[in-house]
N, C-alpha and C positions, 0 to 999 in steps of 0.2 A: 347482045340481045337475049341470048339464052340465059346469061347470068341474071339479067333483070327479071326475066320471067321466073327463074328459080327463086330469086329473093322475094318476089311478090307472093309466090305460092307458099314459101316458108313463113312469111309475115302473116298471110291469111290464116294459115294453120295455127300459128301461135296466138293470133287474136281469137280464133274460135276456141282454142283450149283455154285461153284466159277468161273468156266469157263463161265457159263451162266451170272454171274454177271459182267463179262468183257464187255458184250453187253447191259445189262439192267441197266439203271442208278439208279434204286431203290434198287438194290441188291449190297451190298459191296463185290465185287468179290475177291480182294486180301486177306483180312483177312479170308474169308471162305475157299479160296484155301489153304492158309497156315494151317488152322485148319485141313483140309483133309490130308495134308502131315504129319502133326504132329500125327494124329490118326493112319495113316498107319505105321509111324515109331514106334509108341508105340506098334502096333500089333506085330511087329517083335522084340520087346524088345530093340529097338534102336541099333540093331546089324549091320544094313547096312547103316543107316542114323544116323550120330552122332550129337553131340551138335554144332560143327562148321557149318555143313550144315544147321541145323535148325536156327542158328543165322543169317546166310546169308539170308535164305528164309524169316525170320521174318523182317529183315531190308528192304528187297525188297518189302514185303507186306506193310510195314509202309510207305515207300516212294511212292508207287503206290497209297495208300490211301490218302496221302497228296496231290497228284496231283489232286485228285477229288475235294478237298476243294479249291485248287488254281484255278482250271478251272472255278468254279463258280465266284470267285472274278475277274478273268480276263475277263470273259464274261460280267460282269457288267461294267468293265472299258472300254471294246470295244464299248459298247453302250453309251459312254460318261459320265459315272458315275464318281462321285468324289472319291478320295481315301477313304473317310469315308464310302462310299457305298461299295467299294470293301472289306474293313475290315468287314463291317456289313454282307456281303454275306458269308465270311469265318466263322464268329462267328455263323451266322444262320445255316450253314451247320453242325457245331459241335453240337450246341444245338438241332438241328433237329433230331439227332441220337436218342435222348432219347424219342422221340415222335413217333417212328415207321415209317411206310411208309409215312403217311401224313407229318410228320416232315422232313423226308429226302427230299421230293419233294418241300415242301413249305418253309423250313428253310432258304435256300439261298435267295429266293425271298423276304421273310419278312425282313430278315437282311439287304438286299440291299436297300429296300424301306426305312426302318427306318434310315439307315446310310445316305442315300441321303437327307431325310427330316431334319436331323440335320445340314446338310450343306446348303441346299436350301429349301425354302418352296414351291417349285414348284411340285405339285402332278404329273404332266405329266412327269417331269424329273425323279421323284422317281419311277414311273411306268415303265419307260424305263430301269432304273437301275435294277429293279426287273426282268423284262423280260430278260435282258442281263445275269443276274446271272442264271436264269433258262435255258437259251440257253447254257451257259457255262457248266452247269451240264449235259445237254442232249448231248453236243458234246463230252463228256468224253469217249464214247466207242472207238473212234479212238485213243485217247491217251492211253487207257487201252490196246488196242491191240498192240500198240508200246511197252508197258511194257511187254506184253506177249512175243513179239519177243525177248526182252532182256532176259527174264527168260528162254525161251525154245529154243532160237536160230533159230526161224522160221521167215523168212521175208515174210509176207503174200502178199505184193504187188509184190515182185519179183516172188514168186511162181505163182501168178495169171497171171502175164505177160507172163511167159514162157509157162504156160499151154494154154493160149489163142492162141499164135501163133505157138504152137507145137514145138518150138525150145528149146534147152537147152544150157547151157554154160559149157565148159570144164574147167578143173582145171587151165589151163593157161589163161583163160579169153576169148577164142575164142567161138563164137556162132556156135553151131552145129545144123544142120537142124533136124526137127522132123521126125519120122518114118511114 
C-alpha cells in the first residue's frame, strides 16, 4: 500500500513537471510527462492503462520531443541560415542533452554557428544563425501547447476566446450568449 502511494506521488510530480516543461524551454516536457504516466500505470499494476495506451503515449512524447529539435533548426533557417546551419542546430540540440541545462540551451546555438561557419566564413551570419536557433528553441512553448491540445483534446485558444467574451458554442455550431 505504501509503495502504491509513493508511486502515485512520484507519478503526479512527474506529470506536473512535464506540464511545466511544456512551457519552459529547458525542461523536456513530453518525456517527463510520459514517465509520469508510466509510473502511475505501474502503481496500478497496468490494470487500467495497458501496453497499447503506453505505446501510443510514448510515440506522442517522442514526436513532441522531435518537434523541439526541429524548431531550433527552423529558427536558424528563418534567420537566413544555410541548410548546414539548420542541421548543425539539430545536432547541437541532441548533443546538448548530455551536458545538462547549459547544453540544452547552448547546444542548438553552437551547432548552428559551427554549421554556418562550414558554409560561410562570415561570423556575423554565423551569429545570426545561432540566434535563430535559440529563438526557435525559445518559441517551442506554443508548439508544445499545440501538442498538449492534441494529447488532451483541449483547444487553449478557443477556450480563452469564449471565456473572454462570455459566449459559448452549442453542439450545432451556434454561438450562445454568456450568462
